[in-house]
C-alpha positions, 0 to 999 in steps of 0.5 A, a space after each residue: 488794368 485788363 479786364 477778363 471777358 466773362 463768356 455769355 450764358 444761354 439761359 433756357 427759359 421755361 416756355 408754357 405748355 399752352 404756347 407749344 401747344 398753340 404752336 403745334 395746332 397752329 402749324 397743323 392747321 396752317 398745313 391742312 388749309 394749304 393742302 385743302 386749298 389746292 385744286 386739281 386739274 382734270 381733263 374730260 374726254 366728250 365722245 360723240 356717239 352716232 345716231 340710233 339707227 336701224 339695221 337698214 333703211 327698209 326698218 321705220 325708226 320710232 321715238 318711243 321716249 325712253 328707247 328708239 324701236 324699229 319696225 319692219 313689214 316682212 311679206 311672207 313669200 306664201 302665206 303662213 300660219 300666225 305661230 311661224 310669224 316669228 322665224 321669218 323676223 328672226 331671218 331679217 336679224 337674230 333680235 328681231 321679233 313679232 312687234 307690237 305698236 306703241 300707239 296709233 301714229 305707229 299703226 298709221 305709218 305701217 299702213 301707209 306702206 301696207 295698204 298699197 298692197 292691196 285690201 284685206 290683206 292679213 298682218 300679224 302683230 306681236 299680241 297674244 290674249 290674256 289667260 284671263 280672257 281666253 274663253 271670253 267674248 268681248 265684255 266689260 271685263 275682257 274689254 278692247 284694252 285688257 284683252 291682249 298683251 304685247 309680246 315683244 317685251 318692249 311695247 307697253 300700254 294700251 294706246 297702239 290697240 286700235 280695232 275694228 268695231 265689235 272687236 276682239 269678239 273671239 268667235 268660237 272662243 279660238 281667236 288667239 292671235 291679233 291681225 291688221 287688215 290693210 285698209 282697216 284696224 285690228 281683228 282678232 283670228 285663230 292664227 290662220 293664214 297670214 300674208 305678213 307680220 310686223 317684225 321689230 327691234 331695238 334701235 342701236 348705234 350701227 
C-alpha cells in the first residue's frame, strides 16, 4: 500500500517587533561603524620660499621679530630740505619711505656706514614732532620718548630714539624734524638743508 506525499507547509512565525528593531539598529550601527573607521589619505605639498630680502645689496636687512625691514642710506646729490627727502626715497622704490629706527643696533649700523663720509653731516629720519609737543621745549611731559613719533607706519616703540644731551629742545619752537648727525646722535631740526635720508622698505620674497 502506497503512501501519498503530503506537501510541506511553510508556517510563518510571528517575529516580535523588538527583534526587527534590534536587527535594523544593529545593521545601521554596523554600517556607521564601518563608515567612520575609513581613513582618508591626503597629500600635502611643501613649498620652500626663498629667504626674505631687500631690493638690492645696497640695503641693510634688519630682523624686527614679526617682520624684516630694509634700510638704505641715501646721500643727496646736493643738500635738500627735510620735506623733500621722501621723493628721493621713492626714486629707489615706489614703496620706500623715510625710515625710523627700531632700536640702537639699527642706528649703530647706519652710523658705521655714514661716519666715514665725514663729521656733522645731517641725515633726515622718519620722525615728526607730535601735535601735543609742537609748541613745547624739553619737559617732563614732552621728553625724549614722547616728543616725536615715527612716520614710516612700521617702526614702533621708543628704543630707536637716541638723542644728544638736552635734545630735543625745540629751539624757537619751530623744530619739527629729526636729524641724525654723523659722529653724533639725534637732534631736532627745522627741516633745513640735509645731506641725506634714511630710506626704508619692508623685506619681501624677491
